[in-house]
A tleap script that builds the chain and sets N, CA, C and O, in Angstrom:
source leaprc.protein.ff14SB
mol = sequence {
  NMET LYS LYS LEU LEU THR LEU CYS VAL ALA
  MET VAL MET MET PHE THR THR ALA SER ALA
  PHE ALA ALA THR ASP PHE SER GLY THR TRP
  ALA GLY ASP MET LYS GLY PRO ASP GLY SER
  ALA GLY PHE HIE LEU SER PHE THR PHE LYS
  VAL ALA GLY ASP LYS LEU THR GLY SER VAL
  GLN GLY PRO GLN GLY GLU PRO ILE ALA ILE
  THR ASP GLY LYS VAL GLU GLY ASP LYS ILE
  SER PHE HIE VAL PRO VAL ASN GLY MET VAL
  ILE VAL HIE GLU GLY THR MET THR GLY ASP
  THR ILE LYS LEU THR SER LYS SER ASP MET
  PRO GLY SER GLY ASP LEU ILE LEU THR ARG
  VAL ALA ALA ALA LYS ALA CPRO
}
set mol.1.N position { 25.453 -32.792 -17.285 }
set mol.1.CA position { 24.744 -32.866 -16.253 }
set mol.1.C position { 24.691 -31.581 -15.391 }
set mol.1.O position { 23.652 -31.146 -14.895 }
set mol.2.N position { 26.004 -30.974 -15.253 }
set mol.2.CA position { 26.212 -29.624 -14.293 }
set mol.2.C position { 25.482 -28.619 -14.731 }
set mol.2.O position { 24.900 -27.810 -14.009 }
set mol.3.N position { 25.489 -28.639 -16.358 }
set mol.3.CA position { 24.766 -27.453 -16.923 }
set mol.3.C position { 23.518 -27.627 -16.799 }
set mol.3.O position { 22.848 -26.603 -16.662 }
set mol.4.N position { 22.987 -28.619 -16.804 }
set mol.4.CA position { 21.610 -29.033 -16.563 }
set mol.4.C position { 20.848 -28.439 -14.961 }
set mol.4.O position { 19.817 -27.788 -14.797 }
set mol.5.N position { 21.718 -28.911 -14.073 }
set mol.5.CA position { 21.435 -28.694 -12.863 }
set mol.5.C position { 21.789 -26.937 -12.592 }
set mol.5.O position { 21.089 -26.373 -11.752 }
set mol.6.N position { 22.594 -26.331 -13.129 }
set mol.6.CA position { 22.858 -24.833 -12.992 }
set mol.6.C position { 21.496 -24.271 -13.553 }
set mol.6.O position { 20.821 -23.433 -12.955 }
set mol.7.N position { 21.164 -24.835 -14.788 }
set mol.7.CA position { 19.992 -24.283 -15.309 }
set mol.7.C position { 18.670 -24.369 -14.597 }
set mol.7.O position { 17.776 -23.531 -14.710 }
set mol.8.N position { 18.627 -25.313 -13.948 }
set mol.8.CA position { 17.228 -25.659 -13.223 }
set mol.8.C position { 17.293 -24.960 -12.009 }
set mol.8.O position { 16.267 -24.477 -11.529 }
set mol.9.N position { 18.533 -24.837 -11.382 }
set mol.9.CA position { 18.660 -23.876 -10.138 }
set mol.9.C position { 18.400 -22.367 -10.668 }
set mol.9.O position { 17.518 -21.790 -10.032 }
set mol.10.N position { 18.882 -21.761 -11.509 }
set mol.10.CA position { 18.510 -20.466 -12.190 }
set mol.10.C position { 17.195 -20.276 -12.407 }
set mol.10.O position { 16.693 -19.246 -11.956 }
set mol.11.N position { 16.407 -21.179 -13.105 }
set mol.11.CA position { 14.909 -21.127 -13.367 }
set mol.11.C position { 14.265 -21.030 -12.041 }
set mol.11.O position { 13.560 -20.048 -11.810 }
set mol.12.N position { 14.444 -22.017 -11.075 }
set mol.12.CA position { 13.716 -21.858 -9.771 }
set mol.12.C position { 13.823 -20.615 -9.003 }
set mol.12.O position { 12.878 -20.141 -8.373 }
set mol.13.N position { 15.304 -19.960 -9.083 }
set mol.13.CA position { 15.545 -18.620 -8.515 }
set mol.13.C position { 14.728 -17.518 -9.183 }
set mol.13.O position { 14.214 -16.617 -8.520 }
set mol.14.N position { 14.614 -17.612 -10.563 }
set mol.14.CA position { 13.899 -16.661 -11.385 }
set mol.14.C position { 12.503 -16.756 -11.071 }
set mol.14.O position { 11.957 -15.673 -10.857 }
set mol.15.N position { 11.714 -17.895 -10.981 }
set mol.15.CA position { 10.559 -17.872 -10.748 }
set mol.15.C position { 10.076 -17.389 -9.297 }
set mol.15.O position { 9.097 -16.679 -9.065 }
set mol.16.N position { 10.955 -17.914 -8.397 }
set mol.16.CA position { 10.756 -17.614 -7.004 }
set mol.16.C position { 10.655 -15.905 -6.799 }
set mol.16.O position { 9.757 -15.334 -6.181 }
set mol.17.N position { 11.793 -15.261 -7.470 }
set mol.17.CA position { 11.871 -13.876 -7.271 }
set mol.17.C position { 10.635 -13.184 -7.958 }
set mol.17.O position { 10.169 -12.132 -7.520 }
set mol.18.N position { 10.178 -13.774 -8.956 }
set mol.18.CA position { 8.888 -13.167 -9.670 }
set mol.18.C position { 7.904 -13.341 -8.980 }
set mol.18.O position { 7.127 -12.389 -8.912 }
set mol.19.N position { 7.567 -14.606 -8.216 }
set mol.19.CA position { 6.333 -14.738 -7.386 }
set mol.19.C position { 6.428 -13.879 -6.381 }
set mol.19.O position { 5.410 -13.245 -6.102 }
set mol.20.N position { 7.598 -13.659 -5.636 }
set mol.20.CA position { 7.594 -12.867 -4.404 }
set mol.20.C position { 7.520 -11.221 -4.852 }
set mol.20.O position { 7.018 -10.406 -4.078 }
set mol.21.N position { 7.949 -10.904 -5.888 }
set mol.21.CA position { 7.678 -9.600 -6.406 }
set mol.21.C position { 5.945 -9.434 -6.696 }
set mol.21.O position { 5.368 -8.382 -6.420 }
set mol.22.N position { 5.373 -10.385 -7.167 }
set mol.22.CA position { 4.125 -10.361 -7.448 }
set mol.22.C position { 3.252 -10.304 -6.249 }
set mol.22.O position { 2.205 -9.664 -6.152 }
set mol.23.N position { 3.854 -11.110 -5.275 }
set mol.23.CA position { 3.031 -11.064 -3.919 }
set mol.23.C position { 3.082 -9.841 -3.136 }
set mol.23.O position { 2.311 -9.722 -2.183 }
set mol.24.N position { 3.939 -8.879 -3.443 }
set mol.24.CA position { 4.086 -7.828 -2.923 }
set mol.24.C position { 3.888 -6.395 -3.600 }
set mol.24.O position { 4.372 -5.322 -3.238 }
set mol.25.N position { 3.041 -6.667 -4.691 }
set mol.25.CA position { 2.798 -5.665 -5.666 }
set mol.25.C position { 1.712 -4.754 -4.983 }
set mol.25.O position { 0.559 -5.131 -4.776 }
set mol.26.N position { 2.238 -3.436 -4.635 }
set mol.26.CA position { 1.096 -2.712 -3.948 }
set mol.26.C position { 0.329 -1.884 -4.822 }
set mol.26.O position { -0.498 -1.112 -4.337 }
set mol.27.N position { 0.544 -1.970 -6.304 }
set mol.27.CA position { -0.267 -1.186 -7.328 }
set mol.27.C position { -1.683 -1.456 -7.138 }
set mol.27.O position { -2.046 -2.550 -6.705 }
set mol.28.N position { -2.476 -0.572 -7.421 }
set mol.28.CA position { -3.997 -0.868 -7.386 }
set mol.28.C position { -4.607 0.012 -6.382 }
set mol.28.O position { -4.003 0.953 -5.868 }
set mol.29.N position { -5.950 -0.352 -6.085 }
set mol.29.CA position { -6.860 0.293 -5.139 }
set mol.29.C position { -6.818 -0.429 -3.819 }
set mol.29.O position { -6.692 -1.653 -3.775 }
set mol.30.N position { -6.906 0.203 -2.910 }
set mol.30.CA position { -7.147 -0.366 -1.552 }
set mol.30.C position { -7.900 0.706 -0.259 }
set mol.30.O position { -7.671 1.900 -0.063 }
set mol.31.N position { -8.754 -0.126 0.415 }
set mol.31.CA position { -9.766 0.548 1.032 }
set mol.31.C position { -9.760 0.137 2.560 }
set mol.31.O position { -9.343 -0.970 2.902 }
set mol.32.N position { -10.216 1.024 3.427 }
set mol.32.CA position { -10.394 0.748 4.788 }
set mol.32.C position { -11.191 1.797 5.443 }
set mol.32.O position { -11.466 2.871 4.906 }
set mol.33.N position { -11.574 1.420 6.698 }
set mol.33.CA position { -12.193 2.572 7.572 }
set mol.33.C position { -11.335 3.110 8.877 }
set mol.33.O position { -10.934 2.380 9.784 }
set mol.34.N position { -11.160 4.362 8.797 }
set mol.34.CA position { -10.449 4.814 9.855 }
set mol.34.C position { -11.345 5.218 11.175 }
set mol.34.O position { -12.278 5.994 10.967 }
set mol.35.N position { -11.171 4.838 12.264 }
set mol.35.CA position { -11.807 5.062 13.363 }
set mol.35.C position { -11.533 6.448 13.885 }
set mol.35.O position { -10.498 7.070 13.647 }
set mol.36.N position { -12.624 6.925 14.677 }
set mol.36.CA position { -12.386 8.152 15.253 }
set mol.36.C position { -11.839 8.267 16.206 }
set mol.36.O position { -11.577 7.229 16.814 }
set mol.37.N position { -11.390 9.635 16.810 }
set mol.37.CA position { -10.523 9.753 18.008 }
set mol.37.C position { -10.937 8.997 19.236 }
set mol.37.O position { -10.121 8.446 19.976 }
set mol.38.N position { -12.362 8.989 19.445 }
set mol.38.CA position { -12.753 8.018 20.556 }
set mol.38.C position { -13.131 6.642 20.439 }
set mol.38.O position { -13.658 5.946 21.307 }
set mol.39.N position { -12.752 6.276 19.089 }
set mol.39.CA position { -12.826 4.701 18.960 }
set mol.39.C position { -14.197 4.602 18.153 }
set mol.39.O position { -14.526 3.465 17.813 }
set mol.40.N position { -14.816 5.383 17.899 }
set mol.40.CA position { -16.154 5.440 17.412 }
set mol.40.C position { -15.999 5.158 15.831 }
set mol.40.O position { -14.902 5.311 15.292 }
set mol.41.N position { -17.030 4.781 15.174 }
set mol.41.CA position { -16.949 4.770 13.489 }
set mol.41.C position { -16.488 5.953 13.014 }
set mol.41.O position { -17.091 6.950 13.413 }
set mol.42.N position { -15.625 6.103 12.304 }
set mol.42.CA position { -14.949 7.231 11.688 }
set mol.42.C position { -15.295 7.551 10.188 }
set mol.42.O position { -16.443 7.917 9.935 }
set mol.43.N position { -14.390 7.437 9.201 }
set mol.43.CA position { -14.774 7.537 7.820 }
set mol.43.C position { -14.011 6.545 6.924 }
set mol.43.O position { -13.046 5.948 7.402 }
set mol.44.N position { -14.393 6.336 5.646 }
set mol.44.CA position { -13.808 5.240 4.765 }
set mol.44.C position { -12.910 6.086 3.950 }
set mol.44.O position { -13.272 7.126 3.401 }
set mol.45.N position { -11.682 5.570 3.898 }
set mol.45.CA position { -10.658 6.070 2.930 }
set mol.45.C position { -10.209 4.960 1.771 }
set mol.45.O position { -10.051 3.754 1.960 }
set mol.46.N position { -10.072 5.568 0.727 }
set mol.46.CA position { -9.595 4.601 -0.508 }
set mol.46.C position { -8.108 5.116 -0.978 }
set mol.46.O position { -7.907 6.284 -1.309 }
set mol.47.N position { -7.287 4.299 -0.969 }
set mol.47.CA position { -5.832 4.807 -1.483 }
set mol.47.C position { -5.575 4.021 -3.012 }
set mol.47.O position { -5.808 2.830 -3.214 }
set mol.48.N position { -5.159 4.774 -3.794 }
set mol.48.CA position { -4.590 4.238 -5.042 }
set mol.48.C position { -3.092 4.399 -5.077 }
set mol.48.O position { -2.518 5.479 -4.933 }
set mol.49.N position { -2.486 3.197 -5.287 }
set mol.49.CA position { -1.068 3.137 -5.326 }
set mol.49.C position { -0.279 2.760 -6.815 }
set mol.49.O position { -0.682 1.790 -7.457 }
set mol.50.N position { 0.529 3.344 -7.168 }
set mol.50.CA position { 1.313 2.902 -8.402 }
set mol.50.C position { 2.669 2.942 -7.998 }
set mol.50.O position { 3.211 3.942 -7.529 }
set mol.51.N position { 3.242 1.783 -8.197 }
set mol.51.CA position { 4.644 1.544 -7.869 }
set mol.51.C position { 5.582 1.352 -9.296 }
set mol.51.O position { 5.307 0.795 -10.359 }
set mol.52.N position { 6.518 1.897 -8.944 }
set mol.52.CA position { 7.828 2.048 -10.172 }
set mol.52.C position { 9.033 1.781 -9.479 }
set mol.52.O position { 9.546 2.694 -8.833 }
set mol.53.N position { 9.631 0.511 -9.525 }
set mol.53.CA position { 10.852 0.362 -8.838 }
set mol.53.C position { 10.463 0.463 -7.308 }
set mol.53.O position { 9.507 -0.149 -6.832 }
set mol.54.N position { 11.342 1.341 -6.542 }
set mol.54.CA position { 11.055 1.356 -5.213 }
set mol.54.C position { 10.190 2.773 -4.778 }
set mol.54.O position { 10.146 3.155 -3.609 }
set mol.55.N position { 9.565 3.434 -5.814 }
set mol.55.CA position { 8.865 4.535 -5.503 }
set mol.55.C position { 7.481 4.143 -5.825 }
set mol.55.O position { 7.043 3.333 -6.642 }
set mol.56.N position { 6.761 5.109 -4.772 }
set mol.56.CA position { 5.257 4.766 -4.656 }
set mol.56.C position { 4.691 6.117 -4.784 }
set mol.56.O position { 4.960 7.104 -4.100 }
set mol.57.N position { 3.790 6.001 -5.852 }
set mol.57.CA position { 3.015 7.372 -6.072 }
set mol.57.C position { 1.446 6.942 -5.959 }
set mol.57.O position { 1.105 5.762 -5.881 }
set mol.58.N position { 0.660 7.882 -5.961 }
set mol.58.CA position { -0.940 7.721 -5.891 }
set mol.58.C position { -1.671 8.795 -5.169 }
set mol.58.O position { -1.269 9.956 -5.095 }
set mol.59.N position { -2.611 8.405 -4.718 }
set mol.59.CA position { -3.733 9.383 -3.752 }
set mol.59.C position { -4.638 8.743 -2.805 }
set mol.59.O position { -4.862 7.538 -2.918 }
set mol.60.N position { -5.120 9.359 -1.984 }
set mol.60.CA position { -5.967 9.021 -1.059 }
set mol.60.C position { -7.203 9.712 -1.200 }
set mol.60.O position { -7.167 10.918 -1.447 }
set mol.61.N position { -8.383 9.072 -1.070 }
set mol.61.CA position { -9.852 9.740 -1.263 }
set mol.61.C position { -10.441 9.352 -0.166 }
set mol.61.O position { -10.528 8.160 0.132 }
set mol.62.N position { -10.940 10.364 0.599 }
set mol.62.CA position { -11.843 10.406 1.775 }
set mol.62.C position { -12.973 11.210 1.809 }
set mol.62.O position { -13.435 11.489 0.703 }
set mol.63.N position { -13.575 11.680 2.836 }
set mol.63.CA position { -14.692 12.317 3.002 }
set mol.63.C position { -14.461 13.725 2.502 }
set mol.63.O position { -15.393 14.426 2.109 }
set mol.64.N position { -13.094 14.160 2.525 }
set mol.64.CA position { -12.897 15.508 2.059 }
set mol.64.C position { -13.317 16.062 0.652 }
set mol.64.O position { -13.323 17.245 0.311 }
set mol.65.N position { -13.665 14.966 -0.095 }
set mol.65.CA position { -13.919 15.145 -1.665 }
set mol.65.C position { -12.931 14.961 -2.471 }
set mol.65.O position { -12.768 13.790 -2.816 }
set mol.66.N position { -12.018 15.943 -3.000 }
set mol.66.CA position { -11.240 15.466 -3.857 }
set mol.66.C position { -9.960 14.802 -3.469 }
set mol.66.O position { -9.384 15.081 -2.418 }
set mol.67.N position { -9.434 13.753 -4.491 }
set mol.67.CA position { -8.159 12.914 -3.975 }
set mol.67.C position { -7.121 14.001 -3.567 }
set mol.67.O position { -7.081 15.165 -3.966 }
set mol.68.N position { -6.194 13.307 -2.585 }
set mol.68.CA position { -5.037 13.966 -2.297 }
set mol.68.C position { -3.807 13.197 -2.703 }
set mol.68.O position { -3.675 12.000 -2.445 }
set mol.69.N position { -2.906 13.921 -3.348 }
set mol.69.CA position { -1.637 13.106 -3.860 }
set mol.69.C position { -0.775 12.822 -2.523 }
set mol.69.O position { -0.534 13.655 -1.649 }
set mol.70.N position { -0.366 11.485 -2.545 }
set mol.70.CA position { 0.581 11.276 -1.635 }
set mol.70.C position { 2.021 11.676 -2.042 }
set mol.70.O position { 2.245 11.873 -3.236 }
set mol.71.N position { 2.927 11.797 -1.207 }
set mol.71.CA position { 4.366 12.284 -1.404 }
set mol.71.C position { 5.326 11.242 -0.822 }
set mol.71.O position { 4.976 10.187 -0.294 }
set mol.72.N position { 6.409 11.615 -0.964 }
set mol.72.CA position { 7.600 10.856 -0.507 }
set mol.72.C position { 7.504 9.345 -0.428 }
set mol.72.O position { 8.122 8.733 0.443 }
set mol.73.N position { 6.659 8.668 -1.415 }
set mol.73.CA position { 6.247 7.208 -1.395 }
set mol.73.C position { 7.600 6.269 -1.666 }
set mol.73.O position { 8.409 6.440 -2.577 }
set mol.74.N position { 7.634 5.259 -0.665 }
set mol.74.CA position { 8.635 4.398 -0.920 }
set mol.74.C position { 8.318 2.878 -0.737 }
set mol.74.O position { 7.577 2.662 0.222 }
set mol.75.N position { 8.685 1.854 -1.391 }
set mol.75.CA position { 8.345 0.602 -1.299 }
set mol.75.C position { 9.833 -0.133 -1.054 }
set mol.75.O position { 10.806 0.134 -1.760 }
set mol.76.N position { 9.870 -1.150 0.111 }
set mol.76.CA position { 10.846 -1.787 0.451 }
set mol.76.C position { 10.266 -2.971 0.766 }
set mol.76.O position { 9.595 -3.045 1.795 }
set mol.77.N position { 10.443 -4.133 -0.111 }
set mol.77.CA position { 9.911 -5.480 -0.096 }
set mol.77.C position { 8.436 -5.250 0.253 }
set mol.77.O position { 7.702 -4.568 -0.462 }
set mol.78.N position { 8.010 -5.884 1.453 }
set mol.78.CA position { 6.604 -5.834 1.732 }
set mol.78.C position { 6.208 -4.631 2.547 }
set mol.78.O position { 5.065 -4.546 2.997 }
set mol.79.N position { 7.127 -3.685 2.754 }
set mol.79.CA position { 6.742 -2.390 3.269 }
set mol.79.C position { 6.730 -1.146 2.310 }
set mol.79.O position { 7.415 -0.913 1.314 }
set mol.80.N position { 5.628 -0.339 2.986 }
set mol.80.CA position { 5.592 1.036 2.228 }
set mol.80.C position { 5.532 2.059 3.203 }
set mol.80.O position { 5.116 1.878 4.347 }
set mol.81.N position { 5.963 3.178 2.735 }
set mol.81.CA position { 5.747 4.363 3.543 }
set mol.81.C position { 5.463 5.705 2.602 }
set mol.81.O position { 5.894 5.816 1.454 }
set mol.82.N position { 4.779 6.558 3.191 }
set mol.82.CA position { 4.291 7.745 2.364 }
set mol.82.C position { 3.808 8.790 3.329 }
set mol.82.O position { 3.665 8.608 4.538 }
set mol.83.N position { 3.560 9.960 2.639 }
set mol.83.CA position { 3.060 11.121 3.366 }
set mol.83.C position { 1.867 11.737 2.789 }
set mol.83.O position { 1.736 11.741 1.565 }
set mol.84.N position { 0.970 12.268 3.565 }
set mol.84.CA position { -0.252 12.836 3.015 }
set mol.84.C position { -0.424 14.225 3.453 }
set mol.84.O position { -0.757 14.330 4.634 }
set mol.85.N position { -0.275 15.349 2.779 }
set mol.85.CA position { -0.515 16.563 3.371 }
set mol.85.C position { -1.935 16.941 3.297 }
set mol.85.O position { -2.608 16.766 2.281 }
set mol.86.N position { -2.473 17.567 4.604 }
set mol.86.CA position { -3.716 17.650 4.893 }
set mol.86.C position { -3.976 18.990 5.425 }
set mol.86.O position { -3.528 19.029 6.571 }
set mol.87.N position { -4.454 19.994 5.121 }
set mol.87.CA position { -4.712 21.229 6.040 }
set mol.87.C position { -3.312 21.961 6.626 }
set mol.87.O position { -3.262 22.558 7.702 }
set mol.88.N position { -2.321 21.810 5.804 }
set mol.88.CA position { -1.033 22.352 6.431 }
set mol.88.C position { -0.169 21.401 7.190 }
set mol.88.O position { 1.003 21.645 7.476 }
set mol.89.N position { -0.909 20.127 7.554 }
set mol.89.CA position { -0.237 18.857 8.271 }
set mol.89.C position { 0.176 18.049 7.318 }
set mol.89.O position { -0.251 18.035 6.164 }
set mol.90.N position { 1.136 17.259 7.842 }
set mol.90.CA position { 1.490 16.050 7.166 }
set mol.90.C position { 1.170 14.723 7.878 }
set mol.90.O position { 1.661 14.559 8.995 }
set mol.91.N position { 0.409 13.777 7.356 }
set mol.91.CA position { 0.248 12.604 7.967 }
set mol.91.C position { 1.108 11.664 7.575 }
set mol.91.O position { 1.087 11.375 6.379 }
set mol.92.N position { 1.987 11.018 8.394 }
set mol.92.CA position { 3.045 10.009 7.809 }
set mol.92.C position { 2.270 8.519 7.983 }
set mol.92.O position { 1.643 8.227 9.002 }
set mol.93.N position { 2.396 7.752 6.981 }
set mol.93.CA position { 1.833 6.477 6.904 }
set mol.93.C position { 3.056 5.442 6.729 }
set mol.93.O position { 4.077 5.782 6.131 }
set mol.94.N position { 2.893 4.148 7.291 }
set mol.94.CA position { 3.866 3.200 7.218 }
set mol.94.C position { 3.132 1.813 7.246 }
set mol.94.O position { 2.368 1.585 8.184 }
set mol.95.N position { 3.308 0.961 6.353 }
set mol.95.CA position { 2.526 -0.361 6.233 }
set mol.95.C position { 3.203 -1.248 5.795 }
set mol.95.O position { 4.310 -1.081 5.284 }
set mol.96.N position { 2.541 -2.484 5.956 }
set mol.96.CA position { 3.202 -3.771 5.804 }
set mol.96.C position { 1.951 -4.720 5.186 }
set mol.96.O position { 0.904 -4.979 5.778 }
set mol.97.N position { 2.331 -5.159 3.868 }
set mol.97.CA position { 1.440 -6.116 3.156 }
set mol.97.C position { 1.605 -7.421 3.503 }
set mol.97.O position { 2.738 -7.896 3.577 }
set mol.98.N position { 0.402 -8.219 3.781 }
set mol.98.CA position { 0.265 -9.571 3.842 }
set mol.98.C position { -0.814 -9.992 2.958 }
set mol.98.O position { -1.939 -9.599 3.268 }
set mol.99.N position { -0.682 -10.762 1.848 }
set mol.99.CA position { -1.650 -11.029 0.927 }
set mol.99.C position { -2.170 -9.835 0.348 }
set mol.99.O position { -1.607 -8.938 -0.280 }
set mol.100.N position { -3.424 -10.012 0.705 }
set mol.100.CA position { -4.187 -8.662 -0.121 }
set mol.100.C position { -4.939 -7.793 0.990 }
set mol.100.O position { -6.078 -7.328 0.938 }
set mol.101.N position { -3.801 -7.683 2.210 }
set mol.101.CA position { -4.306 -6.772 3.186 }
set mol.101.C position { -2.970 -6.014 3.664 }
set mol.101.O position { -1.913 -6.610 3.874 }
set mol.102.N position { -3.151 -4.590 3.815 }
set mol.102.CA position { -2.052 -3.776 4.325 }
set mol.102.C position { -2.382 -3.241 5.632 }
set mol.102.O position { -3.364 -2.535 5.864 }
set mol.103.N position { -1.464 -3.633 6.517 }
set mol.103.CA position { -1.572 -2.974 7.975 }
set mol.103.C position { -0.881 -1.783 7.950 }
set mol.103.O position { 0.345 -1.797 7.841 }
set mol.104.N position { -1.670 -0.471 8.059 }
set mol.104.CA position { -1.308 0.674 7.996 }
set mol.104.C position { -1.253 1.486 9.142 }
set mol.104.O position { -2.288 1.506 9.808 }
set mol.105.N position { -0.126 2.290 9.616 }
set mol.105.CA position { -0.156 3.022 10.611 }
set mol.105.C position { 0.068 4.426 10.398 }
set mol.105.O position { 1.007 4.854 9.727 }
set mol.106.N position { -0.829 5.174 10.989 }
set mol.106.CA position { -0.734 6.646 10.624 }
set mol.106.C position { -0.354 7.548 11.638 }
set mol.106.O position { -0.804 7.363 12.769 }
set mol.107.N position { 0.394 8.484 11.419 }
set mol.107.CA position { 1.073 9.467 12.484 }
set mol.107.C position { 0.864 11.002 12.237 }
set mol.107.O position { 1.213 11.445 11.143 }
set mol.108.N position { 0.358 11.790 13.107 }
set mol.108.CA position { 0.361 12.875 12.760 }
set mol.108.C position { -0.052 13.876 14.068 }
set mol.108.O position { -0.022 13.350 15.181 }
set mol.109.N position { -0.370 15.064 13.981 }
set mol.109.CA position { -0.514 15.752 15.287 }
set mol.109.C position { -2.122 15.728 15.240 }
set mol.109.O position { -2.673 16.270 16.198 }
set mol.110.N position { -2.877 15.213 14.327 }
set mol.110.CA position { -4.396 15.479 14.203 }
set mol.110.C position { -4.914 14.244 15.073 }
set mol.110.O position { -4.252 13.208 15.143 }
set mol.111.N position { -6.209 14.419 15.774 }
set mol.111.CA position { -6.839 13.277 16.125 }
set mol.111.C position { -7.194 12.223 15.002 }
set mol.111.O position { -7.488 12.512 13.842 }
set mol.112.N position { -7.111 10.842 15.586 }
set mol.112.CA position { -7.644 9.849 14.837 }
set mol.112.C position { -6.520 9.295 14.151 }
set mol.112.O position { -6.758 8.402 13.338 }
set mol.113.N position { -5.281 9.679 14.337 }
set mol.113.CA position { -4.073 8.903 14.070 }
set mol.113.C position { -4.087 7.592 14.665 }
set mol.113.O position { -4.585 7.469 15.784 }
set mol.114.N position { -3.586 6.555 14.039 }
set mol.114.CA position { -3.559 5.111 14.431 }
set mol.114.C position { -3.377 3.946 13.331 }
set mol.114.O position { -2.687 4.128 12.327 }
set mol.115.N position { -4.017 2.789 13.585 }
set mol.115.CA position { -3.849 1.805 12.677 }
set mol.115.C position { -5.119 1.688 11.809 }
set mol.115.O position { -6.279 1.798 12.206 }
set mol.116.N position { -4.733 1.467 10.669 }
set mol.116.CA position { -5.966 1.120 9.677 }
set mol.116.C position { -5.573 -0.174 8.890 }
set mol.116.O position { -4.429 -0.313 8.457 }
set mol.117.N position { -6.420 -0.996 8.737 }
set mol.117.CA position { -6.331 -2.044 7.819 }
set mol.117.C position { -6.915 -1.953 6.522 }
set mol.117.O position { -8.140 -1.849 6.466 }
set mol.118.N position { -6.132 -1.976 5.287 }
set mol.118.CA position { -6.645 -1.940 3.991 }
set mol.118.C position { -6.735 -3.079 3.379 }
set mol.118.O position { -5.843 -3.910 3.549 }
set mol.119.N position { -7.696 -3.317 2.646 }
set mol.119.CA position { -7.957 -4.634 1.648 }
set mol.119.C position { -7.927 -3.998 0.313 }
set mol.119.O position { -8.399 -2.909 -0.015 }
set mol.120.N position { -7.252 -4.919 -0.441 }
set mol.120.CA position { -7.335 -4.759 -2.036 }
set mol.120.C position { -8.640 -4.813 -2.565 }
set mol.120.O position { -9.420 -5.751 -2.399 }
set mol.121.N position { -8.898 -3.592 -3.326 }
set mol.121.CA position { -10.367 -3.511 -4.097 }
set mol.121.C position { -10.076 -4.092 -5.341 }
set mol.121.O position { -9.148 -3.727 -6.063 }
set mol.122.N position { -11.059 -5.219 -5.652 }
set mol.122.CA position { -10.905 -5.991 -6.946 }
set mol.122.C position { -11.029 -4.952 -8.038 }
set mol.122.O position { -11.737 -3.968 -7.823 }
set mol.123.N position { -10.440 -5.080 -9.117 }
set mol.123.CA position { -10.425 -4.183 -10.448 }
set mol.123.C position { -11.871 -4.734 -10.951 }
set mol.123.O position { -12.278 -5.891 -10.846 }
set mol.124.N position { -12.576 -3.572 -11.549 }
set mol.124.CA position { -13.659 -3.662 -12.355 }
set mol.124.C position { -13.454 -4.567 -13.348 }
set mol.124.O position { -12.377 -4.492 -13.938 }
set mol.125.N position { -14.464 -5.652 -13.768 }
set mol.125.CA position { -14.236 -6.171 -14.974 }
set mol.125.C position { -15.030 -5.384 -16.110 }
set mol.125.O position { -16.113 -4.821 -15.949 }
set mol.126.N position { -14.277 -5.450 -17.309 }
set mol.126.CA position { -14.635 -4.595 -18.270 }
set mol.126.C position { -16.145 -5.299 -18.882 }
set mol.126.O position { -16.406 -6.481 -18.659 }
set mol.127.N position { -17.003 -4.467 -19.611 }
set mol.127.CA position { -18.219 -5.163 -19.866 }
set mol.127.C position { -18.116 -6.084 -21.294 }
set mol.127.O position { -19.080 -6.753 -21.668 }
savepdb mol mol.pdb
quit
């Protein structure tokens, strides 16, 4: 009986850990709209994240044209942090995931820094 109980507890812990990991998987494409410095409509941003352990890599695509690689990416539970180098400056991003939403805070010396809400972009289905 003790062995059965121990096995059941181990299985519950294993499935709980797996579902917690799946719930905070940042991998994929996320998109949101950054407001302008005066609060007006700004521009659309698309982030592509790849996670390997606690390392976050990927890129950001915006109105500048070519995607920009993110650097110094980290994942810690439901939190991420990374840098984006733009025109000789570095924008520091920190975010927290809740479901299919990431609340991202961006800090830099550039105007337009602030909060950004990203939503997961559904993967395209194969034909």
